[in-house]
N, C-alpha and C positions, 0 to 999 in steps of 0.2 A: 172483649178478650184482650188480655195483656199482650204486648208485643213480644215475640219470641226472642228469648235471650240467646246470645251467640254461645256455641259449644265451647267447652274448655280450650280445645286446641285451635279454635278459630282466631285468627288475629283480630283484635279490636280496631275499629276504624279510628284513624287519627285525624282530627279536624285540620283543614288546610292551614289555619293559623296557629296550630299547636306549637308550643315552645320546645317540644321534644324533637321536632324535625330540625335537623342541622342544615343550614343553607350550603349550597355547593361552594367549595373552597376556590376562591379566585387567586391565581398566582400574583405575587407581588410585582408591581411595575417598577421600572428602573428608579423612578423618582422617589418610590417608598423605601428604597434601600438606603442605608447610611452611605454617605459619600465615599467612605473609606472601603466599602465593599463592592463598589461599582467596578465592572471590569476595566474600563479604560483608566480609571484612577489607580487601580491595583497594578495595571502594567506599567504606567508611568512611574510609579514609586518603587515597585519591586522588580520589574523587568518581565518579559514575556515567559521566561522559564518558570516563574512562580505561579502562572495561571494554569488552570485545568483546561483540557481540550474544550469543554463546554464553554468556559469563559472566553477562550480565543474565537470560538465560532460566533459567540453572542456579539462580539465586537463587530464582526462583519455584518451581522443582521442590522444592528443600529436602530432598533425601535424599543418601545416601552417594555414589551414582554420578551426581550431578546434572550434572557437566560432560560426561561421556560420553553421557548420554541427551539433554542439550540439543544437543550436536553431532549426534547421530543425528536428532533432531527437525528440525533445520534442513536436514540433508541430504535427508531424506525429502520435505519439502515445498518444496526448492529454496532458500528464503530466508524472511525474516521476513514478507514480504507473503504468501507461500504459507501459513505458519502462521496469519496473521491470517484468511485466507479459509477455512481448514479448519473443518468442523463439529466439535462436540464429540465425536461418535461416532468420527470418524477420529483425533482427537487421542488418544483413550483406548486406541486399538489400538497405540500406540507404547510402546517399553519405558519403564517408569518413570513413565508418565503415567496416573494414575487419574483419577476423577471430580473430586477436589479440586484436583489439579494442573492439569487442563484448565480448570477454572473459574477458577483464579488467572491462567492465561495469557490467557484471553479477557477477563477483567476488566481486566488490565493493558493489553492492546492497546486495549480500548474506551476506557479513560481517556485513553490517548494520542491516540486519534482525536478524542475530544471536546475535548481541549486545543487541537487544531489548528483546530477549527470553532466555538469559543466566539465569542460576539458580538464582532466586532472593536471595538477601542477608538474612541472618538469621533474621535480624530485620525488614524485609519488612512486614509491618502491614496494614491490610485492615481495613479502617475506614468508607468507604462509597462505594456505587456502582461504583462511578467514579474511585476509587482507583483499584478496581478489573478490570474494563473495560480497563483502561490505561495500565495494564500489558500485555494485549493480542491484543489490537486493531491494533497496528502497523503491526503485523505479520498476524493475522487472517483476517483483513480487505483486504488483497491482495489475499487470497486463492479463487480459482475458483471452489472448492467444499465445501460443508458444513462439518464442523467438530464440535464435541462436546468435550469439555475438562472439567475437574473437578479440581477446586482449593481446595486443602486440606488445612485446617487451624488447628493451635493448640488452646489451651485454651485462648491465648491472641490475637486470629485472625491473627497470623503471618503465612505466607505462608510456608508450608511444602514441597509441590510438586504440579505440574500441569500436570497430566497424560492426554494423549489424549485417549478418549473412543471410539469414532466412527468417521469414515471418509466416507462421502457420505450423502445421504438424512437422515436427523434426524427426524424420525417419530415413531409413536406409534407401528407400526408393526415391526421395527427393533430393538428398544431399549429394552434390558432386564434390568429391574430396579435393579436387584441384582448386575449387573456389575457396575452400577453407584456408589455403595457404597463399592465395594470390596476392593479398596485401602485405603479408609478411615477406614474400620474395621481392615485391616491388619496393618495400622500404628497408630491405636488408635486415629484417629482425631475426635474431638467432633463436627465439623461443615464443611460444604462444600459450594462452590458456583458453580453452573452449568453455563457453558458459551458455546454458540455456534454462528456461524457467519452466515450471509445471503450474499451470493455472489452477490445477485441483488443490494445490498447496501441500501435496504429498511429494516429498523430495526422494522417495525411494526410486533408485534406477530401474528402469524397465529393461527387458532383454534387448530391445531395439537400441537403447542408450548404450548398453555394453558393446553391442556389435558396432555401432557407429564409432565408439571410442577406439576399438581395436583397429578399425580401418584408418582412422585419423593418425593414430600413433604409428602404424607401419608406414603410412605415406611420409609422415614426418622424418622417419629414419632415412628414407630414400632421398629426401630433399636436404638432409642435414639441418632440419629445424626441429628443435626439441618441443615436444608437447608436454608441458609441465603438469597439466591437470585438465580434467573435464569436470565442471561444476554443475550441479542442478540447484537452482535457487527458487525460494518461495518467499512469502512475506515474512515469515518468522524464522527461517532457517535455510540451511543449504546442506548439500551432500557432495563430498569429494570422491570421485571414482578412483582416483589414485590411492587415497587413504583406505578405501575399501578393497583395494586389490582387484578392481574390475576393469578389464580392458588394457591394463598396463602389465607387460611381462618383464 
């Protein structure tokens, strides 16, 4: 009896050596790239601003498949902010990321964070809510806990200091209003800006945010220290309670 033929809809078997089977695509190694397209060469010739985030991360990895592994890393953690929040143990589970590469990545991101929060220059002047928000968004937008900070200003709205007041839930049961003004009184600062972050990345003020703002503004009037604003910051934006007319009479 003849062998049974496959039905029309049945897939025909393909021999293991069939020319119709495509071999899996292997990512290009660094040596296979033209020299002009290698990340380090591009950085030296064009400057770091010309490189993509993937290329900058690839330089930190420093191995043959650095571009492929850097792209995979960004994809796994969604974006650079996700990479910055990832613990070392999770980074090391990714292809091409060992203990040394994970340490390089974390060190580079920490240097970038510190650069954004170094003590502002003496002439750093706040002219708008955006000026104040941009001082802290890059760092506070990455925090996974709420923090409240106070921007202390001199008579020309120049930044004197930015102390951290609270770490954790910022609500009316935890905040002692006297603490908000302690450093301003000690340094004889005539005005302050209150800033806290929302780890959820939603900068919409909550009812508690408005209540806290009212209490701080009223206390400032008694102490003759002007509360210029209360800002809520996240990674991609901020909200000004004064601009929204919340908590300020």
